[in-house]
C-alpha atoms as an extended CHARMM CRD file, in Angstrom:
* protein
*
        99  EXT
         1         1  UNK       CA             62.6380000000       63.7430000000       42.0830000000  PROA      1               0.0000000000
         2         2  UNK       CA             61.0810000000       63.7690000000       38.6030000000  PROA      2               0.0000000000
         3         3  UNK       CA             64.1710000000       65.2680000000       36.9440000000  PROA      3               0.0000000000
         4         4  UNK       CA             66.2890000000       62.4120000000       38.3630000000  PROA      4               0.0000000000
         5         5  UNK       CA             64.1850000000       59.7460000000       36.6470000000  PROA      5               0.0000000000
         6         6  UNK       CA             64.2370000000       61.6030000000       33.3310000000  PROA      6               0.0000000000
         7         7  UNK       CA             67.9750000000       62.1720000000       33.4310000000  PROA      7               0.0000000000
         8         8  UNK       CA             69.5840000000       59.9880000000       30.6900000000  PROA      8               0.0000000000
         9         9  UNK       CA             72.8970000000       59.9530000000       32.5340000000  PROA      9               0.0000000000
        10        10  UNK       CA             71.2950000000       57.9730000000       35.3250000000  PROA      10              0.0000000000
        11        11  UNK       CA             70.8530000000       54.8580000000       33.1400000000  PROA      11              0.0000000000
        12        12  UNK       CA             73.8980000000       52.8990000000       32.1090000000  PROA      12              0.0000000000
        13        13  UNK       CA             73.2540000000       51.8910000000       28.4610000000  PROA      13              0.0000000000
        14        14  UNK       CA             76.2720000000       49.5740000000       28.3040000000  PROA      14              0.0000000000
        15        15  UNK       CA             74.7830000000       47.3260000000       30.9480000000  PROA      15              0.0000000000
        16        16  UNK       CA             71.7270000000       46.7140000000       28.7450000000  PROA      16              0.0000000000
        17        17  UNK       CA             73.6770000000       45.5630000000       25.6610000000  PROA      17              0.0000000000
        18        18  UNK       CA             75.0290000000       42.2570000000       27.0390000000  PROA      18              0.0000000000
        19        19  UNK       CA             71.5860000000       41.3540000000       28.3700000000  PROA      19              0.0000000000
        20        20  UNK       CA             69.7570000000       41.9060000000       25.0770000000  PROA      20              0.0000000000
        21        21  UNK       CA             72.5170000000       40.6650000000       22.7700000000  PROA      21              0.0000000000
        22        22  UNK       CA             71.8970000000       36.8990000000       23.2020000000  PROA      22              0.0000000000
        23        23  UNK       CA             68.1400000000       37.3940000000       22.9350000000  PROA      23              0.0000000000
        24        24  UNK       CA             68.5350000000       39.1930000000       19.6180000000  PROA      24              0.0000000000
        25        25  UNK       CA             71.2780000000       37.0120000000       18.1110000000  PROA      25              0.0000000000
        26        26  UNK       CA             69.8050000000       33.5660000000       18.7620000000  PROA      26              0.0000000000
        27        27  UNK       CA             66.8280000000       33.9750000000       16.3770000000  PROA      27              0.0000000000
        28        28  UNK       CA             69.0760000000       35.5920000000       13.7780000000  PROA      28              0.0000000000
        29        29  UNK       CA             71.5750000000       32.7210000000       13.9950000000  PROA      29              0.0000000000
        30        30  UNK       CA             68.7780000000       30.1460000000       13.7440000000  PROA      30              0.0000000000
        31        31  UNK       CA             67.3620000000       31.9330000000       10.6950000000  PROA      31              0.0000000000
        32        32  UNK       CA             70.8110000000       32.0990000000        9.0650000000  PROA      32              0.0000000000
        33        33  UNK       CA             71.4020000000       28.3770000000        9.6710000000  PROA      33              0.0000000000
        34        34  UNK       CA             67.9850000000       27.5610000000        8.2140000000  PROA      34              0.0000000000
        35        35  UNK       CA             68.6470000000       29.6810000000        5.1130000000  PROA      35              0.0000000000
        36        36  UNK       CA             72.0990000000       28.0980000000        4.7520000000  PROA      36              0.0000000000
        37        37  UNK       CA             70.5610000000       24.6190000000        4.8330000000  PROA      37              0.0000000000
        38        38  UNK       CA             67.9590000000       25.5760000000        2.2300000000  PROA      38              0.0000000000
        39        39  UNK       CA             70.6280000000       27.1710000000        0.0210000000  PROA      39              0.0000000000
        40        40  UNK       CA             72.8580000000       24.0860000000        0.1970000000  PROA      40              0.0000000000
        41        41  UNK       CA             70.0520000000       21.6220000000       -0.3510000000  PROA      41              0.0000000000
        42        42  UNK       CA             70.1990000000       20.0480000000       -3.7580000000  PROA      42              0.0000000000
        43        43  UNK       CA             68.0880000000       17.3400000000       -5.1660000000  PROA      43              0.0000000000
        44        44  UNK       CA             70.0610000000       14.1930000000       -5.6580000000  PROA      44              0.0000000000
        45        45  UNK       CA             70.6280000000       13.5000000000       -9.2840000000  PROA      45              0.0000000000
        46        46  UNK       CA             70.5770000000       10.0040000000      -10.7160000000  PROA      46              0.0000000000
        47        47  UNK       CA             73.3390000000       11.0550000000      -13.1150000000  PROA      47              0.0000000000
        48        48  UNK       CA             76.8180000000       10.5700000000      -11.6290000000  PROA      48              0.0000000000
        49        49  UNK       CA             79.3080000000       13.3960000000      -11.4890000000  PROA      49              0.0000000000
        50        50  UNK       CA             80.9920000000       15.8050000000       -9.1180000000  PROA      50              0.0000000000
        51        51  UNK       CA             78.7400000000       17.3480000000       -6.4850000000  PROA      51              0.0000000000
        52        52  UNK       CA             77.5950000000       20.9620000000       -6.4870000000  PROA      52              0.0000000000
        53        53  UNK       CA             78.8010000000       21.7610000000       -2.9340000000  PROA      53              0.0000000000
        54        54  UNK       CA             77.8860000000       25.4840000000       -2.7350000000  PROA      54              0.0000000000
        55        55  UNK       CA             79.1900000000       26.1850000000       -6.2400000000  PROA      55              0.0000000000
        56        56  UNK       CA             82.6560000000       24.7820000000       -5.6010000000  PROA      56              0.0000000000
        57        57  UNK       CA             81.9920000000       21.6770000000       -7.7390000000  PROA      57              0.0000000000
        58        58  UNK       CA             81.3030000000       23.6810000000      -10.9020000000  PROA      58              0.0000000000
        59        59  UNK       CA             84.4230000000       25.7870000000      -10.3370000000  PROA      59              0.0000000000
        60        60  UNK       CA             86.5940000000       22.7020000000       -9.9290000000  PROA      60              0.0000000000
        61        61  UNK       CA             84.9800000000       21.0100000000      -12.9220000000  PROA      61              0.0000000000
        62        62  UNK       CA             85.4660000000       24.0380000000      -15.1670000000  PROA      62              0.0000000000
        63        63  UNK       CA             89.0290000000       24.5060000000      -13.9020000000  PROA      63              0.0000000000
        64        64  UNK       CA             89.8310000000       20.8810000000      -14.6960000000  PROA      64              0.0000000000
        65        65  UNK       CA             88.6430000000       21.3330000000      -18.2740000000  PROA      65              0.0000000000
        66        66  UNK       CA             90.7140000000       24.4940000000      -18.6620000000  PROA      66              0.0000000000
        67        67  UNK       CA             93.8010000000       22.9460000000      -17.0830000000  PROA      67              0.0000000000
        68        68  UNK       CA             93.7570000000       19.4380000000      -18.5860000000  PROA      68              0.0000000000
        69        69  UNK       CA             92.0270000000       20.1330000000      -21.8660000000  PROA      69              0.0000000000
        70        70  UNK       CA             88.8060000000       18.6640000000      -23.1350000000  PROA      70              0.0000000000
        71        71  UNK       CA             90.0650000000       15.1670000000      -24.0090000000  PROA      71              0.0000000000
        72        72  UNK       CA             92.0510000000       14.4760000000      -20.8460000000  PROA      72              0.0000000000
        73        73  UNK       CA             89.3340000000       15.8940000000      -18.5750000000  PROA      73              0.0000000000
        74        74  UNK       CA             86.6770000000       13.7680000000      -20.3050000000  PROA      74              0.0000000000
        75        75  UNK       CA             88.8610000000       10.6830000000      -19.8820000000  PROA      75              0.0000000000
        76        76  UNK       CA             89.3610000000       11.5310000000      -16.1930000000  PROA      76              0.0000000000
        77        77  UNK       CA             85.6340000000       11.9280000000      -15.5400000000  PROA      77              0.0000000000
        78        78  UNK       CA             84.8200000000        8.7720000000      -17.5020000000  PROA      78              0.0000000000
        79        79  UNK       CA             87.3060000000        6.7390000000      -15.4610000000  PROA      79              0.0000000000
        80        80  UNK       CA             86.0190000000        8.2370000000      -12.2210000000  PROA      80              0.0000000000
        81        81  UNK       CA             82.2300000000        8.2470000000      -12.7790000000  PROA      81              0.0000000000
        82        82  UNK       CA             81.5020000000        6.0310000000      -15.7850000000  PROA      82              0.0000000000
        83        83  UNK       CA             80.2440000000        6.4890000000      -19.3440000000  PROA      83              0.0000000000
        84        84  UNK       CA             77.5390000000        9.0750000000      -18.6390000000  PROA      84              0.0000000000
        85        85  UNK       CA             78.7530000000       12.0220000000      -16.5020000000  PROA      85              0.0000000000
        86        86  UNK       CA             77.3070000000       15.3820000000      -15.4760000000  PROA      86              0.0000000000
        87        87  UNK       CA             79.8830000000       18.2060000000      -15.2120000000  PROA      87              0.0000000000
        88        88  UNK       CA             79.8410000000       21.9940000000      -15.4030000000  PROA      88              0.0000000000
        89        89  UNK       CA             81.5610000000       23.9390000000      -18.1550000000  PROA      89              0.0000000000
        90        90  UNK       CA             81.3220000000       27.7520000000      -17.9720000000  PROA      90              0.0000000000
        91        91  UNK       CA             78.6840000000       27.4430000000      -15.2520000000  PROA      91              0.0000000000
        92        92  UNK       CA             76.3450000000       25.3450000000      -17.3960000000  PROA      92              0.0000000000
        93        93  UNK       CA             75.4770000000       21.7510000000      -16.6540000000  PROA      93              0.0000000000
        94        94  UNK       CA             77.0240000000       19.5750000000      -19.3750000000  PROA      94              0.0000000000
        95        95  UNK       CA             76.6560000000       15.8580000000      -19.9920000000  PROA      95              0.0000000000
        96        96  UNK       CA             79.5600000000       13.7570000000      -21.2360000000  PROA      96              0.0000000000
        97        97  UNK       CA             78.4690000000       10.5960000000      -23.0060000000  PROA      97              0.0000000000
        98        98  UNK       CA             81.2660000000        8.3060000000      -24.1250000000  PROA      98              0.0000000000
        99        99  UNK       CA             82.2350000000        4.7120000000      -24.3760000000  PROA      99              0.0000000000
């Protein structure tokens, strides 16, 4: 009788996985969502300009300067956001002041 209870072939391991999977994944998913919210949180700036949006804003801003050139991109941002604009060039926050 004792050897039957110690026999590992008696227990079906695959039946345990679906039961424990939701219990283990729910806290991990909640933690990942919380970390994602913290990572995406940015303090609102009083200076107008394109948003950060998980790093996509700086890539678009830098790409616009490379594609359109400095003068045309500055004119675009000034028409869109006004005389004082915050953009990203080469990953650094840059301010465009013009009139």
